[in-house]
N, C-alpha and C positions, 0 to 999 in steps of 0.2 A: 871782359873775361868773366867777371862775376856773374853777369846775366847768363852767359853761356853755360856756367857751371850749375846754375839752379835747376834746369831741367834734369841734368844728370843726377844731382843729389836727390831731387824729387823722385826720379826713376828708381834710384837705389832704395830710398825709403819705402816706395811702393812695393818693390820686390821683397823687402824685409817683411812688410805687412802681409804680403801674399804667403810668404814662407811661414809666418807665424800662424796664419789662418789654416795652412795645410797641416801644421803641427798640432792643431787643436784636436782633442779626442773626438772620434766619431760616435754618434749615438748608436748603441747596440740594442736592437729590437728585443733581445733576450731579457734585458733588464726591465724593459717596459712590460713584457709578459709576466715577469716575477712580481712587479709592483701591483699589477691588476689582480693577480692571484691572491696576494696578501690582503689587498683591500676587500676582495670578495670573501675571503676567509674570516676577516674581522667582522664583516657584516653578518656572517652566518653565526659565529660564536657569540658575538655581542648583541645579536638581535634579540628583541624582547624589551622588557622594562629596563630603562637605563638606570633606574634607581635601585634595581635588585641587588647590585653589587655592594651598595652602601647601607642597606637596611636588613634587619634580621627577619627571618621567615621560619615558619614551623608548619609541618604537615600534620594534620589531625584528622580524625574521623568526622563523619557528618553529624554524629550524635554529640561529640564534643563541641563542634561548631555551633550547634543549636543551644547547648548549655551556655556558651560564652555570650551568645546574643541575648538569651533569656536573663542573664545576670547583668546585662547593660554594658558589656565591655566593647560593643561594636561602635566604631566611629563612622565607618562607611563600608558598604558591601559592594563588591564588584564581581560579576559572574561572567564566565566565558562559555557560551553554548558550544563552540567548536571543540573545546577541550573537555567540557563537562566538569569544570572546576569553579570554585567560588573562593574569593579572597575576602577576609574580614580584617580591616585595618583597626588596630587596637587603640583605644583612647589613651592619651599619655598617662593619666592617673592610674590606669590598670595594667600598664606594661609589666610592672614587677610581679603582679598576680599571675600573668600568663607566662612570661619568659623567665621569671626568677632573676631578672637582671635590670639594671637601670638604663636610662635613656642613653647614657654615654656608650654602653655596649651594644644596644639594639638599634640605635638610630631614632629619628623622630617619627617615622611611620612604619613600624614593624607590622607584620600581618601573619595571619594563620591561613592555611590553604587546605581545602577539603574538596572531595568529589561529591556532587549532589546527584540524586537519583533522576530528577526531571525538573524542567523549568517551571511547570505548573505547581508542583509541590513546594518548590523554593519560593515562588510568588505568594502562595497561601501562607507559608510560615512567616515570611517577612511582614506581610500585611497584618497578620494576627499580632506580631510583636509590636508593630507600630501602634495598633489600637490599644495595646496594654501599656504602652509608654516605655517599653524596654529598649526600643530602638527608634531614635528620632531622625535618623538620616534617611536616605533613599537607596533603593536597590537599582544599580545600573548594570547594563550589559554592554560588553565591548567585544569586538572581534579579535582573534589572535593576531599578534604583531607579526605578520608574514611579509615584512618589507623585503627581506632577503629573497624569498621565493618569488615575489612579484618582480623584483629587479632581475632575478635569474631567468625567469621564463620570458621576460621581455627582451633580454640581451642574448640569451643562449642561441636562438635561431640565427641571429646576425653573426655571432661568433662562429657558429658551425659553418655557415656559408663562407666566411673569411678563411677559415682553416682549410676547408675543402679546396677553395680557389688556390691558396698557397701551395697545397699538396700537388694539385694538378700542374701548376706552373713549374714546380721543382721537377716533376716527372718529365715534363715536356722539354725542359731546358737541356741543351746539349752538355756533354760531359763536364761537370764542374762549373757549369754556367747557370746553375739553378737560381733559386731565390726569387726576389721580386722581378728580376729581369728575365727569368726563364722563358716566359711566354713570348718574349720578343726575340729569342734566340732559336726559334723553330727553324727558320730559314737559313741558319748558319751552317757552314760546311762541317762535316764530321770527320774530315781527313786527319790522319795522324801524321804529324810532322817528324821526320827523321833527319837529324843533322849531326855532323861530326862533333863529338864532345857533348852532345845533348843527352837527355834522360833516355830517349828511345833509340840511341845509337845502335845500328845493326852490327852484329859481330860476324856475320856470314860474308865470306868473300868468294871470288871465283874458284879458289882452290877447293871449296866445299861442294862445287858443282861438277859432277863427273858424268861422262857418257853423252854429252851434248856439245860436241866441239864446234859444229857449224853454228848452232844457235848461240853459243857462248861468244863466238867471234863477232857475230852481228851485234849482240848486246854490248860487248866491249867497245865497239865502234861508237855506240851512242854515248858512252861515258867519255870517250876520246873527243867527240864533237864538243862537249861542254868544257873539257879541260883545255883543249887547244883548238879553238874554232878557226884561228887564222890559217892554220895548215890547210884547211879545206876551202876557206873563202878566198884565199889568194889566187886560186885557180878559177874563180867564178862560181864555185859550187855553193849550194845552200844547205843549211843544216836541216835534216828531216824533221818534220813536225810531230810524227807519231810512229809508233811501232806496235804491232799487234802480235802477241804470242798465241799461237794456235797449236793445239795438240790434245791427245787423249788425257783423261784424268790421271794424275799421279806421275806425270812425266817430268815435272820440275819447273813449271811455268812460274809459279809463285816463288820458288826457290831462286830462280834467276833474278826475279825482281828484288828479292832480299839481298842478293849479291851485288846488284847495282847500287842499292842503298848503302851497302857497306863499302863499296869501292869508290863511289862518286864523292867528290869534294863539294857538292852542291846540295841544297835542301831537297828533300825527297818527300812528296806528299803521297800517302797511301790510303786508299779507301776501297770499299766494295761497291759494286753496282747497286746492290740493294739498299745502300745508305742514302741513295737519292730518292727512293720510293717512300712516299708518305701518304697518309689518308687525307691530308688537307690539300686543297687545290692550290697549285702554284708553289708549293714548298720545294718540290724537286728542282724546278727551274731556278728558284732562289738559291738553293744550295750549290747548283752548278755555277751560277754567277759569283757567289762568294768564294768558291774554290779557286776559280781562275783569278779573282781579284787578289787573293792571298798569294797565288803563284806569281803574278806579275810584280808584286811588291818584293818578292824574294828572288826574282830572275837573276841569273840563269838557274833553273831548277827542273825537276822531273815530277810529273804527276803519274801515279800508277793506279789504275782502276781494275780491280780483280773481278772476275765474273761479270764482264761488261754486258753480257747477253741479258742480264736482268733489266737493263734500261735501254739497250740498243737493239731490241728485237724489231724486225721489219714492220713498218707501218702498213696496216691493212687499208684496202680501198674503201671498205664500208666500216669505218671505225665505229665501235659501239660507244655509248655514253658511259660515264663513270670513271673508274680507275684507268681504263684504256686511254681516255683523253688526257688524263694527268700524266701517264707514262709517255705519251707522244709529245706533250708539251715539254717534258723534261728532255727528251731526245732532241727536239728542235733547238732547245737552248744549248745543248751540248754541241750540236752541229755548228751553231752560230759561233760559239766560243772557240771551237777548234779551228775554224777557217771561215770567218765572216768579214765584215767591214773593219772590225777591230784588229789590232795587231797584238800578237802574243810572242814577240821576239824573245828568244832565250828560254821558252817553255816547251819542253818535250813531253808528249803524252805517251805513256806505255799502258797497254791493257792486255788482259789475258782472258781466254775463253776456250772451252772445248766444244762449242757449238757455233762455229763461224758461219755455217750455212744458213742460220736464221737471222743473222745480223742485217741491218738495213744497208742497202747498197750505197746510200749517200754517206754512211759512216765509213765504209771501206774504201772510198775513192781516194786517189792520190791527192795530196794536199791536206788530208786529215790523218789517215794512216798510210804513210808512204811505203811502209814495209810490213809484210806479213812474215813473221819468223815462225817456221814450223818446228815444233818441239815434239819429235816422234818417239815411239817406243825404242829403247836401246837395242842395238843388235848384239851379236856375240861378244865382240871386243869391248863394246861400250858397257855391257853388263859386267864384264870383268873389272873394269874401272870403277863401276858403281859399288861392286862388292868390296873392293879395296877401301873405299871411303867408309862404308858402314861397318866393316870388320875392325876398324881401328880401336874402338872402345871395348871390343869383345875379346875375351881370353880364348883364343882358338888353338886347336891342336897344331903342332908344328907340321904334321903330315897332311894337313888339309890341302886339297887340290882345288884352287879357285877356278881353274879351267873346267873341272867337272861341274862345279856349281853353276857356272855361266851356261854350260851346255844343257843342264837340266832345268833351266828357267827361261825357255823361249817365250816371248810375248809378255814377260813381266816388266812392269814399269819400275821406275826408281822407288816409288812408294811400296810396291810389292816386294822388292828386294830388301828394303829396310824392314818390312814386316817379317820376311823369312829369317833375317839375321836375329831379330828380337825373339821370334818364336823358337828358334834353335837354342838360343841362350836359356830361355825358360824351360825347354825340354831337358837340357843338360842339367840345369839346377834341380829340376824335379827328381832326376835320377841320382843326385848327389855327386856329380862329376866335378873335377877340378878344372876342366877345359871343355870347349865345345868342339866336337869332332864331326866327321863325315856323316855318321849315322844320324846325328841330331839334325843336321841340315836336310838330309833326305826325308826324315820324319816330318820336318817343318814344311817342306814343299808338299808332301802328301797331305798334311793336315790342312794347308791353306787351299789347295786345289780340290781335293776330294772330300774333305770333311774329317770328322773324328771317327776313328775305328770303333766298331761295335762288335767286339768279340763275344759278347754275352748273348747276341741274338740267336735264338734257337731255330735250327733248320734240320729237316729230315735228311736221311742219306740220299733219297731220290732227288730232293731239291739241290743238295750239294753237288751231286753228279751232273745234274742239268746245267747248273751254273758253270761248272768246270768245263763241260763240253762247249758251252757258249763262249767263254773267254778263250778257250783253246782254239776255237774257230777264228776269232779275231787274230790271234797270234800267228796261226798257221798261214793265213792268207797274206797278212802284212809282211811276213818273212819271205814269201815266195813271189811277191809282186815288186817290180822294179821301182815304181814311183810311190808305193805306199810308205807311210811314215815309219821310220825305224822304231823298233820295239825297245822299251826300257825294262818293264817288268809286267808280270801278270799276277793278280791276286784274286782269291775268292773270299777274302775276309770282307764283310760288309763295312762300308765306309760312307758316312753321310746317308743319302737316300739310295745309294747303289748297293746291290747285293754282291757285285763283283766288279773288277776294273782291270782294263788293259791299258797300261801307260805307254804312250808313244812320244816321240820327240819330233815334232813337226819341223820340216826343213824351212829355213829362212830364205824364201825366194822373192825376187823382185816381181816376177810374173809367174803365172801358173798356167800350164797348157791343159788342153782337154784330156789328154791321156793321163796326166797326173791326177786330175780330178776324178776320172773314172776309176782309177786304181784305188784311190782313197774311198770312193763310194763302195767298191766291191769289198774292201777290207771291213768297212763298217757293217755291211750286210752279212759278214761271215758268221756272226753269232746266231742270227736267226736261221741261216742255212744249215749250220751244224745241228741245231735243235731239231729241225724237220728231218734231216737225214738220219741221225743216229738215235733219236728218241721216239720218232714217229709222231710227234705233236709239237705245237708251237706254244710259247708262253708269253706272259706280259713283260718279261725281262728285257725285250728288245724295243720297248716303246721309245726310249731315248735315241737309240740307233735309227729307228724309222723317222723320227722327227728331224734329226740332223740330215739324213739322206734326202728327205722330201724338200727341205729348204735349199739344200745344195742343188738339187735337180731343177727346181724352179728358178734359182739364180742363174744357172747355166743356160737355160732355155729362154727365159723372159728378159734377162738383163745382159747376158754375155753373147747372145747369138750363136750358141754352140749346138744348135739343133739342125738336122738335115731338112726338116719341114719348114723351119723359120730361121734361115741362115742370116747372119749379119743384121739382126734387128734387136733393138734395145727398147724396152717399154718401161724403163725406170722413170718415175715421176718425182721430181725434187720438191714439189709443193706438198708439204705434209698436211695441209688443210683441205686438199682436193678430195672430194668424195667419189668422183667419177674416174673409172679406170681408163687409161689411155689406149685402150684397144676394144674391139667389138666383141660381141658374144661368140661369134664364130671363131675368132682368134683365141678367146679364152678356152673354148672347147678344144681347140687344136693344141694349146699349151698343156692342158690336162692330159690329153692323149699322149703327147710326147714325153711328159713326166712319167706316166705309167710305163711306157715302152722302155725308157732309159733305165728305170729302176728294175724292171723285169729282166732286162738283158744282163745287168750286173748281178742280179740275184742268181740267175742260171749259171753265170760264169763262176760265181762263188761256190755253188754246189758242185760244179764240175771239177774245180780245183781241189775241193775237199775230198772228193772221191779219189782223185789221183794221189793225194797225200794222206790217205785214210790211216795208214799204219802210224805215221808220225803224229798225226792228230790225236789218236787214242793214247799213244805214249805220253804226249804232253798233258792230256786230260788226267791220266792216272797220276802223273807226277804232281799235278795241281791238287788233286784230292789228298795226296799224301802230305805235301809240304804246305799247302795253302798259298804260298808265295814263291814264284820262280822268276828268274832274271834272264836277260838276253843270253848270258853264257850257257844256261841250261837249254834254251831253245837251239843254240848253235850246236850243242852236242847231239841233238836229235836230227836236225835238218842239214847240218853242215854250215860252213861259213857263208854268209850272205855275199854274193858276188858284186853287189852295188855299194858304192861309197857315197854317203850323203854329202850335200854341200856343207852341212854343219861340221861333219868330221873333217872335211877339207880345210875349213877355216881354223879348226883347232890345231891342225898340223902346221899352219903357217906361223911365222914368228910374229908375235904381237909386242909392240912397244910398251914400256912400263908406264910412261906418263899418260894420264887421261887426255891431255890436250892433243896428243899425236893421233887420236882416232878421228881426225878431222875428215878424212876421205872415206870412212867406213860406210858401208851400204846399210840401209835400213829397209826391211820388207814393208810392203804396202799393208798387208793384213797378217802380221804374225799372230800365232795362237799359242796359248799356254798348253802344256802337256795334256793330251786328250785322255778322257776316261770314258770307256764304253760300258 
């Protein structure tokens, strides 16, 4: 039994020794740097004759020096050509004659020091005194004691190289991992770890995400997969490996990921796609490997890669050398880690991008990103829910109508709505109000969409009248066409780069018919048509209108097949790097002719309608010149009530639930637009 206890006791003593060794203070490099600095400082200040601190010295003129030598006081003479000084060491018996003190006070070898004019004159003088017998010693020359400078210039380049090397390593080391080991941490992952109760714990939950019911439901399922996997695996299902959030900028993709980090009870790794990109070859792939290694250690967990298009762009057939090869090797490593021979059980990858069309097909396949969650722009009901979230911290007027705000912000993303709320609060504070009202929100929308008002811009009466006729032309035609966008207001106050503006409320449609597009095109050309009819000339004010109409006509003919000459044909090319058009020169000429014909037809239609409504158009223009800003109510007084009700107005009359989560089945338009300005 005793023998069996010996190894145990020995092991215990060894553990104590190890613990004692661990408790020993570690060497701090800062103290080493301080000691070196003190030593160098001592060499600098103590450099020179070591006996100078224990002997007396006296600075005299060269004439006095010569007198002392002629009187026979000199024991030895030492000169320094570098400094141009000469030292005469005094004989012991003449110390009191020179210093007026004894040996006890001056030391055994006191000296006087003087500056000599030149070495030749000093040599001649000393030689003459030797011949006369006044000086029996010898004149010696010595170099200045520059030990410190020699050491300094020998060591300084090496020290400079060391400090530059340490600086580079600290800069290259990943966050907080600098120092002597920084150079070895270049390939380490830069992912930020979010855990419950940790320093980076996310405070955002799904309650903070409004207007994305379907996307939120899919993301909530991912959290449920990790919390209760048995519920799905009992039926033979497999947990999805990845989910890709796709949508326009500002729709809440990153916000959804933050909500997942706040709701999930598992570790959450967050990083950007650009964090993989590095100038050093192989660093990106190394960071991918390190990221997945950390994730496997903490499985089950979630990895979120924001803006994955920075590293997941489609690989080209003729890959160029350089950074492109490095990016592709990073992508290859990412593909291997997501679904290769290795197993990543319990690791779910989430990513976000607004450019899914340029991602590599191998990255999008099932088994890597099993789900693509579309986070679209919010529709009318969803915008109301988003407004309710962002209006919580703002002191709003009790009479504020959120339905009106949602109606006047079509095509706005969640980020845009947050900007509107913030801008409205700033405008109200600028005017000294106690709460934010309807006028502040309308001014905020105008400011964001149209730009800042420029009431100080000088315009002649003729220019003002022309702009009023132009904007009244837009308003007249849009009011009298069935499918034209409903009018909000018309202004001739310069805003941004526009001299005038007609504000419309685009309808939120799932599909758009040819007749609807033609009506919109006709309303857009109403300004130029009014100028030509009622002023006799055309101006540069319609340039933006013509640009929009031309793009719309080309889209209808070349992409949507809405031409009689080119029916049911689409020449859209998804390859953004292709320089060759997907149609012949003859087809290009035909497309151009069809565009000219379509625009000309709608332009003549606009002029005909303006001639029919000439009286109302002039009344509207006169009212614009007088007030500068008119609203839909004023147009209704002139032309009468508009007989057509828009889809947006129909949605507003429907009962909308209070909770954002209940907007699950709401429809989202394919291409909603913000309020138009002409």
